[in-house]
C-alpha positions as CSV (number, residue, x, y, z in Angstrom):
1,M,-23.0,-9.1,24.2
2,T,-19.3,-8.6,23.6
3,S,-16.2,-10.7,23.9
4,G,-14.9,-8.8,26.9
5,T,-11.4,-8.5,25.3
6,G,-11.8,-5.7,22.9
7,D,-11.8,-8.2,20.0
8,P,-15.0,-9.0,18.1
9,R,-16.9,-12.2,19.2
10,V,-17.6,-13.4,15.6
11,S,-15.2,-13.2,12.7
12,I,-17.1,-13.3,9.3
13,I,-14.9,-14.7,6.5
14,M,-16.0,-13.8,2.9
15,P,-14.0,-15.1,0.0
16,V,-14.8,-13.2,-3.2
17,F,-14.3,-13.9,-6.8
18,N,-16.2,-11.9,-9.5
19,A,-19.4,-11.3,-7.4
20,A,-20.0,-7.7,-8.3
21,P,-23.8,-8.1,-8.8
22,F,-24.4,-9.5,-5.3
23,I,-21.6,-8.5,-3.1
24,A,-23.2,-5.3,-1.7
25,E,-26.2,-7.2,-0.5
26,S,-24.1,-10.0,1.0
27,I,-21.9,-7.5,2.9
28,G,-24.9,-5.5,4.0
29,S,-26.5,-8.6,5.5
30,A,-23.2,-9.3,7.4
31,L,-22.8,-5.9,8.8
32,G,-26.5,-5.5,9.5
33,Q,-26.7,-8.3,12.0
34,T,-28.7,-7.8,15.2
35,F,-25.6,-9.4,16.9
36,P,-23.2,-6.5,16.4
37,D,-19.9,-7.7,17.9
38,V,-18.5,-8.8,14.5
39,E,-15.6,-8.2,12.1
40,L,-15.8,-8.9,8.4
41,I,-12.7,-10.2,6.6
42,V,-13.1,-10.0,2.9
43,L,-10.5,-11.9,0.8
44,D,-10.7,-11.1,-2.9
45,D,-9.3,-13.8,-5.1
46,G,-8.3,-11.7,-8.1
47,S,-11.7,-10.5,-9.2
48,T,-11.9,-8.7,-12.6
49,D,-15.5,-7.7,-12.6
50,G,-15.6,-4.7,-10.3
51,S,-15.9,-6.6,-7.0
52,Q,-12.8,-4.9,-5.7
53,E,-14.2,-1.5,-6.3
54,A,-17.4,-2.4,-4.4
55,V,-15.4,-3.8,-1.5
56,Q,-13.1,-0.8,-1.4
57,S,-16.0,1.6,-0.6
58,L,-15.9,-0.2,2.8
59,A,-12.3,0.4,3.5
60,D,-13.0,3.0,6.2
61,D,-15.4,0.9,8.2
62,P,-13.3,-0.4,11.3
63,R,-15.2,-3.7,11.3
64,V,-14.0,-4.6,7.8
65,R,-10.6,-5.8,6.8
66,I,-9.9,-6.4,3.1
67,V,-7.2,-8.7,1.7
68,R,-6.4,-9.0,-2.0
69,S,-4.5,-11.8,-3.9
70,G,-2.9,-11.2,-7.2
71,S,-4.1,-14.4,-8.7
72,S,-6.9,-17.0,-8.1
73,E,-5.7,-19.2,-5.1
74,G,-9.1,-20.9,-4.5
75,P,-11.7,-20.5,-1.8
76,F,-10.1,-22.9,0.8
77,V,-6.8,-21.1,0.7
78,L,-8.7,-17.9,1.3
79,R,-10.8,-19.4,4.1
80,N,-7.6,-20.7,5.8
81,R,-6.1,-17.3,5.6
82,G,-9.1,-15.7,7.0
83,I,-9.1,-18.2,10.0
84,G,-5.6,-17.2,10.6
85,M,-6.4,-13.6,10.7
86,A,-9.6,-13.9,12.7
87,R,-9.7,-12.1,16.1
88,G,-13.1,-13.6,17.1
89,S,-13.6,-16.8,19.1
90,L,-16.4,-17.8,16.6
91,I,-15.8,-18.1,12.8
92,A,-18.7,-17.6,10.4
93,F,-18.4,-18.1,6.6
94,L,-20.5,-16.2,4.1
95,D,-20.0,-16.6,0.3
96,A,-20.2,-13.3,-1.7
97,D,-23.3,-14.2,-3.5
98,D,-25.2,-15.5,-0.5
99,C,-26.9,-13.4,2.3
100,W,-28.3,-13.7,5.9
101,H,-31.3,-13.0,7.9
102,P,-30.6,-10.2,10.3
103,D,-30.9,-12.5,13.3
104,K,-28.8,-15.4,12.1
105,L,-25.7,-14.7,14.2
106,K,-27.7,-13.8,17.3
107,R,-29.5,-17.2,17.2
108,Q,-26.4,-19.2,16.5
109,V,-24.2,-17.5,19.2
110,A,-27.0,-18.3,21.7
111,A,-27.1,-21.9,20.5
112,L,-23.4,-22.4,20.7
113,E,-23.4,-20.8,24.2
114,A,-26.0,-23.3,25.2
115,H,-24.0,-26.2,23.9
116,P,-20.4,-25.5,24.4
117,E,-19.6,-29.1,23.3
118,A,-20.8,-28.5,19.7
119,G,-18.2,-28.4,16.8
120,L,-20.5,-26.1,14.6
121,C,-23.9,-24.6,14.3
122,H,-25.7,-24.5,10.9
123,T,-29.1,-23.4,9.8
124,L,-31.8,-24.2,7.4
125,V,-30.9,-22.8,4.0
126,Q,-33.5,-21.0,1.6
127,D,-32.6,-21.1,-2.0
128,I,-33.3,-17.8,-3.8
129,T,-33.3,-16.6,-7.4
130,E,-30.7,-14.4,-8.9
131,D,-32.8,-11.4,-8.0
132,G,-33.4,-12.5,-4.4
133,K,-36.8,-14.2,-4.6
134,P,-37.3,-17.3,-2.4
135,I,-37.8,-20.7,-4.2
136,P,-40.4,-22.4,-1.9
137,E,-39.7,-25.8,-3.3
138,R,-36.0,-25.5,-2.5
139,L,-36.4,-25.3,1.3
140,I,-35.1,-28.6,2.6
141,D,-35.3,-29.6,6.3
142,M,-31.7,-30.9,7.3
143,S,-32.7,-32.0,10.9
144,D,-30.9,-35.2,10.3
145,F,-27.6,-33.4,10.3
146,Q,-27.4,-32.5,14.0
147,G,-26.1,-34.2,17.1
148,D,-23.9,-37.3,16.3
149,C,-24.4,-37.3,12.5
150,F,-21.0,-38.4,11.3
151,R,-22.4,-41.3,9.2
152,Q,-25.1,-39.0,7.8
153,M,-22.5,-36.5,6.7
154,L,-20.5,-39.2,5.0
155,R,-23.4,-40.0,2.7
156,R,-24.1,-36.3,1.7
157,N,-23.4,-32.8,2.7
158,G,-26.2,-31.6,4.8
159,V,-24.4,-28.3,5.9
160,G,-24.8,-25.1,3.8
161,N,-21.3,-23.3,3.8
162,S,-22.8,-19.9,4.3
163,S,-24.9,-21.1,7.2
164,V,-22.0,-22.3,9.4
165,V,-20.5,-20.8,12.6
166,V,-17.6,-22.7,14.1
167,P,-15.8,-22.1,17.4
168,K,-12.2,-21.2,16.4
169,Q,-10.7,-23.7,18.9
170,V,-12.5,-26.5,16.9
171,F,-9.9,-25.7,14.0
172,E,-7.2,-26.2,16.4
173,V,-8.4,-29.8,16.9
174,V,-9.3,-30.8,13.3
175,G,-7.0,-28.5,11.3
176,C,-7.9,-26.1,8.5
177,F,-9.4,-26.6,5.2
178,D,-7.6,-29.1,2.7
179,E,-6.2,-26.7,0.1
180,S,-5.7,-29.5,-2.4
181,F,-9.6,-29.3,-3.1
182,R,-10.6,-26.6,-5.4
183,Y,-14.3,-27.6,-4.7
184,R,-16.1,-29.7,-2.2
185,G,-13.5,-29.0,0.5
186,D,-16.3,-27.6,2.7
187,W,-18.1,-31.0,2.9
188,E,-14.7,-32.6,3.7
189,M,-14.3,-30.2,6.6
190,W,-17.8,-30.5,8.0
191,V,-17.3,-34.3,8.0
192,R,-14.1,-33.8,9.8
193,I,-15.8,-31.7,12.4
194,A,-18.8,-34.2,12.6
195,H,-16.2,-37.1,13.3
196,R,-15.1,-35.4,16.5
197,F,-18.0,-33.1,17.7
198,P,-21.8,-33.0,17.7
199,L,-23.5,-30.5,15.4
200,I,-26.2,-27.9,16.2
201,Y,-28.9,-27.4,13.5
202,L,-31.4,-24.5,13.7
203,N,-34.5,-25.3,11.6
204,E,-35.1,-21.7,10.5
205,P,-34.4,-20.2,7.2
206,L,-31.6,-17.8,8.3
207,T,-29.3,-18.3,5.3
208,F,-30.1,-17.5,1.7
209,Y,-28.3,-19.4,-1.1
210,R,-28.4,-17.6,-4.4
211,L,-28.8,-19.7,-7.6
212,H,-27.5,-17.9,-10.7
213,A,-25.8,-18.7,-13.9
214,S,-22.2,-18.8,-12.8
215,N,-22.7,-20.9,-9.6
216,V,-20.0,-23.5,-9.7
217,S,-22.5,-25.9,-8.0
218,W,-24.0,-26.5,-11.3
219,N,-20.7,-27.1,-13.2
220,H,-20.6,-30.8,-13.2
221,E,-17.3,-31.0,-15.1
222,R,-15.4,-28.8,-12.7
223,L,-16.9,-30.7,-9.6
224,R,-16.4,-34.2,-10.9
225,P,-12.8,-34.9,-9.9
226,Y,-13.1,-33.1,-6.6
227,A,-16.3,-34.8,-5.6
228,L,-14.8,-38.2,-6.2
229,A,-11.5,-37.3,-4.4
230,V,-13.4,-36.2,-1.4
231,V,-15.2,-39.7,-1.2
232,R,-11.9,-41.4,-1.6
233,K,-10.4,-39.4,1.2
234,F,-13.4,-40.4,3.4
235,A,-12.7,-44.0,2.7
236,R,-8.9,-43.7,3.3
237,D,-9.2,-41.5,6.5
238,Y,-12.1,-43.2,8.4
239,G,-12.0,-46.7,7.0
240,S,-8.5,-47.1,8.4
241,E,-9.9,-46.6,12.0
242,G,-11.4,-50.1,11.9
243,R,-15.1,-48.9,11.7
244,D,-17.3,-50.2,9.0
245,I,-18.2,-47.4,6.7
246,S,-18.4,-49.4,3.5
247,S,-22.1,-48.9,3.1
248,E,-22.0,-45.2,3.6
249,I,-19.1,-44.9,1.0
250,E,-20.9,-47.1,-1.4
251,E,-24.2,-45.0,-1.0
252,T,-22.2,-41.8,-1.3
253,L,-20.5,-42.9,-4.7
254,T,-23.8,-44.0,-6.1
255,D,-25.6,-40.7,-5.2
256,T,-22.5,-38.9,-6.6
257,Y,-22.8,-40.5,-10.0
258,R,-26.5,-40.1,-10.0
259,S,-26.1,-36.2,-9.3
260,F,-23.4,-36.1,-11.9
261,G,-25.9,-37.6,-14.4
262,T,-28.6,-35.1,-13.4
263,A,-26.1,-32.2,-13.6
264,A,-25.0,-33.4,-17.1
265,M,-28.5,-33.5,-18.3
266,V,-29.1,-29.9,-17.2
267,A,-26.0,-29.1,-19.2
268,R,-27.4,-31.1,-22.2
269,D,-24.4,-33.4,-22.2
270,F,-26.7,-36.4,-22.7
271,P,-23.9,-38.9,-23.5
272,Q,-22.1,-38.1,-20.2
273,A,-25.4,-38.2,-18.3
274,R,-26.1,-41.6,-19.7
275,R,-22.6,-42.9,-18.7
276,D,-23.0,-41.6,-15.1
277,L,-26.5,-42.9,-14.7
278,W,-25.5,-46.3,-15.9
279,T,-22.7,-46.3,-13.3
280,A,-25.1,-45.4,-10.6
281,L,-27.6,-48.0,-11.7
282,K,-24.9,-50.7,-11.5
283,R,-24.2,-49.7,-8.0
284,R,-27.8,-49.6,-7.0
285,P,-29.9,-51.8,-9.4
286,A,-33.5,-51.2,-9.9
287,D,-33.5,-47.7,-8.3
288,A,-36.6,-46.0,-9.5
289,G,-35.2,-42.6,-9.5
290,T,-32.1,-43.5,-11.5
291,L,-34.2,-45.5,-14.0
292,L,-36.4,-42.6,-14.6
293,S,-33.4,-40.2,-15.1
294,L,-31.8,-42.6,-17.4
295,A,-34.9,-42.9,-19.6
296,K,-35.0,-39.2,-19.8
297,A,-31.3,-39.1,-20.8
298,Y,-32.3,-41.2,-23.8
299,V,-35.7,-39.7,-24.7
300,Y,-34.9,-35.9,-24.1
301,P,-32.4,-35.5,-27.0
302,L,-34.9,-37.0,-29.2
303,V,-37.7,-34.6,-28.3
304,G,-35.5,-31.5,-27.8
305,K,-36.2,-31.3,-24.0
306,T,-33.8,-30.7,-21.1
């Protein structure tokens, strides 16, 4: 199956920043797809760990284009640059520490062909360890995030970034990523798409999200201002339409503070964990999960647990 124009059907956009231990596997999973009509656009954000050298070994592959920036510009600047460069009619995103099942793109292209009205197609995401072993308890069904799921997407991000394929024309409707966000800009984009289009979800583990020590997802201090800014943007952009989204915004803020508290406990920042969990509890009194986490935030420092 080809595009019929000489251009690749799918453009894979891979931002890279210091991913040397994982990038070879990620690139291999992109170029090893059973759907072969692809190009890979690798955008290095000033890596200093050998990632550039790993990517350079692919420079002679006609499917690969490599772009380097002299300083760290951030993932959403790079994704927008990749969208602008893309020759394919479909855009896929793959983070440089994640990887794909060989049939991922084949399944998603078929799904998008069957549902041309859709704004994106995403898949079940399997979390894996640093050395690539599946974590069975971290395989979460996201079936709620399909069809008309705008309100569900306001509450939380049910779309894994590396699982997504988007028709390029969708970006002509909704615009590109908001570059003012250093983090959480993917969630803001998927909400923007869900506001205008139905989503497709494939309940198969075709995407593998790697958990490792440098994952920014676990850095609550970096995420905090951006997570709150995204929710405020939701309230501003969609609340002005006259629709009542107050319950979704309130629930999102509550869950955001609860997740801040949980992340702070993982980082052993128990004073911050208690502040965040108290904020969540005030918004949703008597929530059993928050109460339990709050109790742990007081007890664990006394007994030396995390």
